[in-house]
C-alpha positions in Angstrom: 19.6 18.7 -58.9 21.5 20.8 -56.4 24.1 19.1 -54.3 24.4 19.9 -50.6 27.8 21.4 -51.3 26.1 23.9 -53.6 23.7 25.2 -50.9 24.3 28.6 -49.5 24.0 29.8 -45.9 20.4 31.0 -46.5 19.3 27.6 -47.8 20.8 25.8 -44.8 19.0 28.2 -42.5 15.7 27.6 -44.2 16.0 23.8 -44.2 17.3 23.8 -40.6 14.4 25.9 -39.4 11.9 23.7 -41.2 13.3 20.5 -39.7 13.3 22.1 -36.2 9.6 23.0 -36.5 8.8 19.4 -37.5 10.7 18.1 -34.5 9.0 20.4 -32.1 5.6 19.6 -33.5 6.3 15.8 -33.2 7.4 16.2 -29.6 4.3 18.0 -28.5 2.1 15.7 -30.5 3.6 12.7 -28.6 3.0 14.5 -25.3 -0.7 15.2 -26.0 -1.7 12.2 -28.0 -3.1 10.4 -24.9 -5.2 13.5 -24.0 -6.4 14.1 -27.6 -7.5 10.5 -28.1 -8.6 9.6 -24.5 -12.2 8.6 -24.5 -15.0 7.9 -22.0 -16.3 4.4 -21.3 -19.6 3.8 -19.6 -20.4 0.9 -17.3 -24.0 0.1 -16.3 -26.2 -2.9 -15.7 -28.3 -2.5 -18.8 -27.9 -1.0 -22.3 -24.2 -0.2 -22.0 -21.2 -1.7 -23.8 -19.8 -2.8 -20.5 -21.6 -4.3 -17.6 -18.3 -5.2 -15.8 -15.9 -2.6 -14.3 -13.0 -4.9 -14.8 -13.9 -5.5 -18.4 -14.0 -1.8 -19.1 -10.6 -1.3 -17.4 -9.1 -4.1 -19.5 -10.5 -2.6 -22.7 -9.5 1.0 -21.9 -6.5 2.8 -23.2 -4.2 4.9 -21.0 -5.8 8.1 -19.9 -9.4 7.0 -20.5 -12.3 7.9 -18.2 -14.5 5.1 -17.0 -17.9 6.2 -15.7 -19.8 3.7 -13.6 -23.5 4.2 -13.3 -25.7 3.4 -10.3 -25.7 -0.3 -9.3 -24.0 -2.9 -7.2 -20.9 -4.4 -9.0 -19.9 -7.6 -7.2 -16.7 -8.4 -9.0 -14.3 -9.4 -6.2 -10.9 -7.6 -6.6 -10.7 -5.1 -9.4 -7.2 -4.5 -10.7 -6.0 -1.3 -12.4 -2.6 -1.5 -14.2 -2.8 1.6 -16.5 -3.4 5.3 -15.9 -7.2 5.8 -15.7 -10.0 7.8 -14.1 -12.7 5.7 -12.5 -15.7 7.9 -11.6 -18.8 6.6 -9.9 -22.3 8.1 -10.2 -24.5 8.4 -7.1 -25.3 4.9 -6.0 -22.4 3.1 -7.7 -21.2 0.4 -5.3 -18.1 -1.7 -5.7 -18.4 -4.9 -3.6 -15.2 -7.0 -3.0 -17.3 -10.0 -1.8 -15.0 -10.4 1.2 -12.3 -11.8 -0.9 -9.1 -9.6 -1.2 -8.8 -5.9 -2.0 -11.8 -4.3 -3.6 -9.6 -2.1 -5.8 -5.9 -2.8 -6.4 -3.9 0.0 -8.0 -0.7 -0.9 -9.8 -0.2 2.1 -12.1 0.8 5.7 -11.8 -1.8 8.5 -12.4 -4.9 6.7 -11.3 -7.9 8.6 -10.0 -10.8 7.0 -8.1 -13.8 9.1 -7.0 -17.4 8.9 -6.2 -17.9 5.3 -5.1 -19.3 3.4 -2.2 -16.6 0.7 -1.6 -17.5 -2.3 0.5 -16.5 -5.7 1.5 -12.8 -6.2 1.5 -11.3 -9.4 2.8 -10.5 -9.9 6.4 -7.3 -11.7 7.4 -4.9 -12.1 10.3 -2.0 -12.3 7.9 -2.8 -10.0 4.9 -3.8 -6.3 4.9 -6.9 -6.3 2.6 -8.3 -2.9 1.8 -11.1 -1.1 0.0 -8.3 0.6 -2.0 -4.8 -0.8 -2.1 -1.9 0.9 -4.0 1.7 -0.2 -4.1 4.8 1.4 -5.7 2.9 4.0 -7.6 2.9 7.8 -8.0 0.3 10.6 -8.5 -2.9 8.9 -7.4 -6.1 10.7 -6.4 -8.6 9.0 -4.1 -11.5 11.4 -3.3 -15.2 11.6 -2.4 -15.6 7.9 -1.7 -17.5 6.1 1.1 -15.9 3.0 2.6 -17.9 0.5 4.6 -17.2 -2.9 6.1 -13.5 -3.0 5.0 -10.6 -4.1 7.1 -8.4 -1.2 5.8 -10.1 1.6 3.9 -7.1 2.9 2.1 -3.7 1.2 2.2 -0.7 2.8 0.5 2.7 1.1 0.4 5.8 2.8 -1.2 3.6 5.4 -2.8 4.5 9.0 -3.7 2.7 12.3 -4.4 -0.9 11.1 -3.9 -4.0 12.9 -2.6 -6.5 11.3 -0.3 -9.3 13.8 0.3 -12.9 14.0 1.4 -13.5 10.3 1.9 -15.7 8.8 4.7 -14.9 5.4 6.2 -16.6 3.2 8.8 -14.6 0.2 9.5 -15.4 -3.3 10.9 -12.7 -3.6 13.6 -13.7 -5.6 16.6 -10.2 -6.1 18.1 -6.7 -4.9 17.5 -5.5 -8.2 15.9 -8.0 -8.6 13.0 -9.0 -4.9 12.7 -7.4 -2.7 10.1 -6.8 1.1 9.9 -8.7 3.8 8.1 -5.8 5.3 6.2 -2.6 3.3 6.3 0.7 4.5 4.9 3.9 2.5 4.8 7.2 3.8 3.4 5.4 6.6 1.5 6.1 10.3 0.9 4.6 13.4 -0.4 1.0 12.3 0.5 -1.7 14.8 1.3 -4.6 13.5 3.5 -7.3 16.1 3.8 -10.9 16.3 4.9 -11.6 12.6 5.6 -13.8 11.1 8.3 -12.6 7.9 9.8 -14.3 5.7 12.5 -14.5 2.2 13.9 -11.1 1.1 12.7 -8.1 0.0 14.8 -6.4 3.3 14.1 -8.0 6.1 12.2 -4.8 7.1 10.5 -1.6 5.0 10.7 1.8 6.0 9.3 5.1 4.2 9.3 8.4 5.2 7.7 6.6 8.0 5.8 7.7 11.6 5.4 6.7 14.9 3.9 3.1 14.4 4.6 0.3 17.0 4.9 -2.5 15.8 7.1 -5.2 18.4 7.5 -8.8 18.9 8.5 -9.6 15.2 9.2 -12.0 13.9 11.8 -10.9 10.6 13.4 -13.2 9.3 16.1 -14.5 6.2 17.9 -11.6 4.0 16.8 -10.8 1.0 19.0 -7.2 2.1 19.6 -5.7 5.4 18.3 -7.3 8.3 16.3 -3.8 8.6 14.7 -0.7 6.5 15.3 2.6 6.9 13.6 6.2 5.7 14.1 9.5 6.5 12.4 7.9 9.2 10.3 9.7 12.5 10.4 9.3 15.9 8.6 5.4 15.8 8.7 2.7 18.5 9.3 -0.6 17.9 11.0 -3.0 20.8 11.0 -6.6 21.3 11.9 -7.5 17.7 12.6 -10.0 16.5 15.3 -9.4 13.4 17.3 -12.3 12.4 19.6 -13.6 9.4 21.6 -10.8 7.1 20.6 -9.8 4.5 23.1 -6.2 5.7 23.5 -6.1 9.0 21.7 -3.2 9.8 19.4 0.3 8.3 19.5 3.3 9.9 17.9 6.5 7.9 18.2 10.2 7.8 17.2 10.1 10.8 14.9 11.5 14.4 14.7 10.7 17.7 13.0 7.0 17.3 13.4 4.5 20.2 13.3 1.3 19.6 15.2 -0.8 22.7 14.9 -4.4 23.7 15.6 -5.7 20.2 16.3 -8.3 19.2 18.8 -7.8 16.2 21.1 -11.1 15.5 23.0 -12.9 13.0 25.1 -10.2 10.3 25.1 -10.8 8.6 28.5 -9.5 5.3 30.0 -6.8 3.9 32.2 -4.2 4.1 29.4 -5.8 6.9 27.4 -4.1 10.1 26.3 -5.1 13.1 24.2 -1.5 12.9 22.8 1.2 10.3 23.6 4.7 11.5 22.6 7.3 8.8 22.6 10.9 9.6 21.6 9.9 12.8 19.8 12.4 15.6 19.2 12.8 19.0 17.7 9.1 19.4 17.0 6.6 22.2 17.4 3.1 21.8 19.0 1.1 25.0 18.8 -2.5 26.2 19.0 -3.9 22.8 19.9 -6.8 22.1 22.2 -6.8 19.3 24.7 -10.2 18.9 26.4 -11.6 16.1 28.5 -8.7 13.6 28.3 -7.4 11.3 31.0 -3.9 12.7 30.2 -3.8 15.6 27.7 -0.1 15.2 26.8 2.2 12.4 27.9 5.9 12.8 27.1 8.3 9.9 27.3 11.9 10.3 26.1 11.1 13.6 24.3 13.7 16.2 23.8 14.0 19.8 22.5 10.3 20.3 21.6 8.5 23.6 21.8 4.9 23.8 23.1 3.2 27.1 22.7 -0.3 28.6 22.7 -2.0 25.3 23.5 -5.2 25.0 25.6 -5.3 22.2 28.2 -8.7 22.2 29.9 -10.7 19.8 32.0 -8.2 16.9 31.8 -7.1 14.5 34.5 -3.5 15.5 33.9 -2.5 18.4 31.7 1.0 17.3 31.0 2.7 14.1 32.3 6.4 14.4 31.4 8.8 11.7 32.5 12.3 12.3 33.8 13.9 11.0 30.5 12.4 14.0 28.7 14.8 17.0 28.5 15.1 20.6 27.3 11.4 20.9 26.3 9.9 24.4 26.4 6.3 25.2 27.4 5.6 28.8 26.6 2.3 30.8 26.7 0.0 27.8 27.1 -3.3 27.8 29.1 -3.9 25.3 31.9 -7.5 25.4 33.2 -9.5 23.2 35.4 -7.2 20.1 35.2 -7.0 17.8 38.2 -3.2 18.0 37.9 -1.6 20.6 35.6 1.8 19.0 35.5 3.2 15.8 36.9 6.6 14.1 36.6 8.5 11.3 38.2 11.7 13.2 38.8 12.7 15.8 41.3 15.0 17.7 38.9 14.0 18.7 35.4 15.7 20.5 32.5 12.3 21.3 31.0 11.3 25.0 31.1 7.9 26.6 31.7 7.4 30.3 31.1 4.6 32.8 30.6 1.9 30.1 30.9 -1.5 30.8 32.4 -2.4 28.7 35.4 -5.9 29.0 36.9 -4.4 27.6 40.2 -1.9 30.5 40.5 -2.5 32.4 43.7 0.1 35.1 43.2 -0.3 38.8 42.5 0.8 41.5 40.0 1.7 44.6 41.9 3.6 46.2 39.0 0.7 45.6 36.6 2.8 44.1 33.8 0.2 41.2 33.5 2.7 38.7 34.8 2.8 37.2 38.3 5.4 38.7 40.7 6.3 35.4 42.2 6.9 32.1 40.5 4.3 29.4 40.2 5.0 25.7 41.1 2.7 23.6 38.9 3.7 20.2 40.4 2.0 19.6 43.7 3.0 17.4 46.5 0.3 14.8 46.0 0.5 14.9 42.2 4.2 13.9 42.4 3.6 11.0 44.6 0.6 9.8 42.5 3.0 9.5 39.5 5.5 7.5 41.6 2.8 5.4 43.3 -0.4 5.4 41.1 -2.5 3.5 43.7 -2.4 6.6 45.9 -5.0 8.1 43.5 -7.7 6.5 45.6 -6.9 9.1 48.3 -7.6 12.0 46.1 -9.8 14.6 47.9 -9.5 12.7 51.1 -9.1 14.7 54.4 -5.5 13.7 54.6 -4.6 14.9 51.1 -6.5 18.1 51.5 -4.6 18.7 54.7 -1.3 18.1 53.0 -2.3 20.5 50.1 -3.1 23.2 52.6 0.3 22.8 54.3 1.9 23.0 50.8 0.2 26.3 50.1 1.4 27.7 53.3 4.9 26.3 53.0 5.8 25.7 49.3 9.2 24.4 50.3 7.6 20.9 51.0 7.0 20.5 47.3 9.7 18.0 46.2 10.0 19.3 42.6 12.2 22.2 41.4 10.1 22.8 38.3 8.4 26.3 38.2 7.1 29.0 35.9 9.1 32.1 36.9 6.8 34.5 35.0 3.2 33.1 35.0 0.6 35.0 33.0 -2.2 36.6 35.0 -4.8 36.2 32.2 -5.7 33.5 29.8 -4.2 33.8 26.3 -7.5 33.1 24.7 
């Protein structure tokens, strides 16, 4: 028998290559074992191995697919603690029996799709949800219908999950006991796309969450906000529609936000806004549509934001911007048929307006460069005093106010605000 000391270089090379091949094969075998040996389990009311969803989950191995046939599965809270796919056939209903969460995810790599999910618990002290996930990664929640749940989807300390094409109708009757449609707390890398949310406290609620993509959602008829978030920076909101919510949308205590191509419509009430901005900085709002809101945009303590190519039409107030908001730029926006285009509570402002279209502009364009030859003052005498003394609104369109507005047109110097657009656009941008 040859000793190792007798082996030549060629022998060493052959044996080393052989060993390396075995090691590589073993490595990839381990990676793909779960895929190769994953299986499908079926749950149904008759003639299936499993009649209980929880029993199938408990029996499944990691990576298995559990298909649930049509039927009502009243099992209380269903817990998932391993990577699985749960897929419901048409008519598959998971009923939480008003106890706790309907589905509780405690594992990475869980997919839930195709169910009607009903009957979470309701509590003043606990956030019970149709689907609850905590401290997990890479979940997919798609094509589900949520009904009669306090919270539809509640994610806490979750990363890299997709929530898409779900429909939720909540059971909120007041702000205390009601829950939110999609609720994120301390989560990141979440994509929320194509969902419809209604009759919740807030359609979408975010807190301490970042790097989110929220796109093409429809949030309407919620008892507070269509969307509400705080302390959540570095997020993008595109192509969403917020309509008929009691107080519109609130964005608070955040920075580096992109709000693009969204629609804020029909948010009416004494304290209702299309978009409420509170302590927002260094953000971009572009190509949004604000139509039929009490206040289209309300800015409080907002600094260094850029508003461009937005449409503000048929609102009570186009923009209400308080004196504690500084260095914001409004460029190439359209202001049409608003009662008041701009209002503020300060006589001196560092916010700039340039190249906006104002349907109330009475100037002219003699040099035909498509911009007005004289500046436009969008804050009117009466609009200023209404912000300072709101009760004066009862005098709107009274003979006295109409007389003061006529004087203001003849003698603009009586307007107490130095805010103006030095280069108003003569034609609408759209």
